[in-house]
C-alpha positions in Angstrom: 0.0 -0.1 0.1 2.4 2.0 0.8 4.4 1.3 -2.3 1.1 2.7 -4.4 1.1 5.5 -2.3 4.5 6.7 -3.0 4.3 6.2 -6.1 1.0 8.0 -7.0 3.5 11.1 -5.2 6.5 10.5 -7.6 4.6 10.4 -10.5 2.5 14.0 -9.6 5.4 16.0 -8.4 6.9 14.9 -11.9 4.1 15.8 -14.0 4.1 18.9 -11.4 7.6 20.2 -12.3 7.5 19.4 -16.4 4.7 22.4 -16.3 6.5 24.4 -14.1 10.2 24.2 -16.6 11.0 27.3 -18.5 10.4 27.2 -22.0 13.6 26.0 -23.6 15.5 28.9 -25.7 15.0 26.5 -28.7 11.2 26.9 -28.2 11.1 30.7 -28.1 13.1 30.4 -31.1 10.6 28.6 -33.0 8.5 30.7 -32.1 10.2 33.3 -32.9 11.3 32.3 -36.8 7.5 31.6 -37.0 6.7 35.6 -36.2 9.5 36.5 -38.5 8.2 34.4 -41.1 4.9 37.0 -41.8 5.2 38.2 -45.0 5.3 42.2 -44.9 2.3 43.7 -46.5 2.7 45.9 -48.9 1.6 49.2 -50.0 -1.1 49.3 -53.1 -0.2 51.5 -56.0 -2.8 53.9 -57.9 -1.6 52.8 -61.5 -3.5 55.3 -62.3 -0.9 57.8 -61.1 2.1 55.8 -62.1 3.7 54.8 -65.1 6.0 51.1 -65.8 9.2 51.2 -66.1 11.6 47.6 -67.0 8.5 46.0 -65.1 8.5 48.0 -61.6 6.1 50.5 -61.1 6.9 54.1 -60.6 4.6 57.1 -59.1 5.8 60.7 -59.7 4.8 63.4 -57.3 1.6 65.2 -58.6 3.6 68.6 -58.2 6.0 66.9 -61.0 2.8 67.1 -63.4 4.6 64.2 -65.1 4.4 63.6 -69.2 6.4 60.7 -70.4 9.5 58.5 -70.1 12.4 59.7 -72.3 14.5 57.5 -74.4 16.6 56.4 -71.5 19.6 54.6 -72.1 23.3 53.8 -70.2 23.7 55.4 -66.9 21.2 58.5 -67.7 17.2 58.2 -66.9 15.2 60.9 -69.0 11.7 62.5 -67.8 9.6 64.9 -69.6 7.3 66.6 -67.3 5.2 69.8 -67.0 5.2 71.1 -63.4 6.5 74.2 -62.0 9.8 73.0 -60.7 11.3 71.9 -64.2 10.7 75.8 -65.3 11.6 77.7 -62.0 13.3 75.6 -59.6 14.5 78.1 -57.1 10.9 79.5 -57.0 9.1 82.4 -59.3 11.7 85.0 -59.8 9.8 87.7 -61.8 12.6 90.2 -62.7 16.0 91.2 -61.8 14.8 93.3 -58.6 13.7 89.7 -57.2 16.8 87.8 -56.3 17.8 89.8 -53.6 14.8 88.2 -51.7 15.2 84.5 -53.6 17.1 81.3 -53.1 19.4 82.9 -54.9 20.1 86.1 -52.8 24.0 84.5 -52.2 25.0 85.0 -55.9 26.8 88.1 -57.2 24.6 89.9 -60.0 25.8 91.6 -63.1 23.8 92.9 -66.2 25.1 92.6 -69.5 23.7 93.5 -72.7 23.9 91.3 -75.8 23.6 91.7 -78.9 22.1 89.5 -81.2 20.8 88.8 -84.4 17.5 90.5 -83.6 18.0 92.9 -81.2 19.8 94.1 -78.2 19.0 92.1 -74.4 19.9 92.0 -70.8 21.5 89.2 -69.4 21.7 88.7 -65.5 24.8 87.0 -65.1 25.4 85.4 -61.8 27.9 83.9 -60.0 28.5 82.5 -56.7 31.4 80.0 -55.5 31.9 77.1 -58.6 28.6 77.9 -59.1 27.1 80.3 -61.9 23.5 81.0 -63.8 22.2 83.3 -66.4 18.8 84.5 -66.0 16.8 86.0 -69.6 13.6 88.2 -68.4 12.1 87.6 -71.2 9.2 90.7 -71.3 7.5 89.4 -74.7 3.7 89.6 -73.2 3.0 86.7 -76.3 5.8 84.4 -75.2 4.8 80.8 -74.6 5.5 79.2 -71.2 9.2 79.4 -70.5 12.3 79.1 -68.0 14.0 82.2 -67.7 17.0 80.3 -66.6 19.4 80.8 -69.8 22.0 78.2 -68.7 23.9 77.5 -65.7 26.4 75.3 -63.6 25.5 74.5 -59.9 28.2 72.9 -57.7 28.3 74.2 -54.2 26.1 72.2 -51.6 24.8 76.0 -49.9 22.9 76.7 -53.1 19.3 75.2 -52.5 16.2 74.3 -54.8 12.8 75.4 -54.0 12.2 71.5 -53.8 15.2 70.6 -50.9 17.5 69.5 -53.7 21.0 70.4 -53.2 24.2 69.4 -53.5 25.7 66.1 -52.0 22.4 64.9 -50.9 22.2 61.1 -51.4 20.7 59.1 -54.2 17.5 58.0 -52.0 17.2 61.7 -50.6 16.9 62.9 -54.3 14.3 60.5 -56.1 12.3 61.3 -52.6 11.7 65.1 -53.8 10.2 63.4 -56.7 8.9 60.2 -56.5 6.2 58.8 -53.9 7.4 55.6 -55.3 10.5 54.6 -56.6 11.7 50.7 -56.7 15.2 50.2 -55.0 15.9 48.0 -57.4 16.4 51.2 -60.0 18.4 53.8 -58.2 21.5 52.0 -58.3 21.2 51.7 -62.2 21.3 55.7 -63.1 24.2 58.2 -62.2 22.7 61.0 -64.4 19.2 62.0 -64.0 17.3 64.5 -66.9 14.5 66.5 -65.8 12.8 67.6 -69.7 10.4 70.5 -69.4 7.1 69.1 -71.7 7.2 72.3 -73.7 10.5 72.1 -75.3 12.6 74.7 -73.5 15.1 73.6 -70.8 16.9 70.2 -69.6 17.7 70.1 -66.1 20.8 67.2 -65.8 21.0 65.5 -62.3 24.9 64.2 -62.4 25.7 61.8 -59.5 29.1 60.5 -58.4 29.3 57.3 -55.8 25.8 57.9 -54.8 25.6 61.7 -54.1 24.5 64.4 -56.3 27.8 66.0 -57.6 26.6 68.7 -60.0 23.2 70.4 -61.7 23.5 71.9 -65.3 20.7 73.6 -67.0 20.5 74.4 -71.4 17.8 75.5 -73.3 17.4 75.1 -76.8 18.0 78.6 -77.7 20.4 79.2 -80.4 21.9 82.0 -78.9 25.7 82.3 -77.6 25.9 83.5 -74.2 29.3 83.3 -72.0 29.3 83.4 -68.2 
């Protein structure tokens, strides 16, 4: 009788001890692995506001007023846009008197008169550090939409664009200023981005080196020749 009694007690305490044992590290790791294996939810893309490029959907910001994808080849991505930024990357500057209150207020300004085949015109030559710009304010009321930047080259980090773009910024941060969604596997394919106005006028060329914005250059379709 006593033997059976002790056997019952031994079995009871053995089971009780097993129930009180802490969960093993292996069990914890297995549970954690199951949790981590859960697939991440992807935010759906509104394809009506996107364009497809290399089997990836790209969503430009609405302010960019994206028009079309240019003939992108090699290391250059070309985008045709109609937004204000392509015409006025430093904000709206209506005339030479507005420079002092604009993003270009740190540039020195010299007005130069140039004689062209169809008349004499004034150009504003701007310099700051290694950066330089030429502005031409067209006063013709019949002129179509255009940029007042005749040409330019930006190399200095303290020159700020209206949307926060500046020399030295990273590729990912640059794309965030232009796109709501841009696939990561495309960011490493290009070192040059060209933003072209949808009405032929100005081309902005963004050149990257080692993942950082190195320079921005502006050219127009004008046949006039004006030096800095």
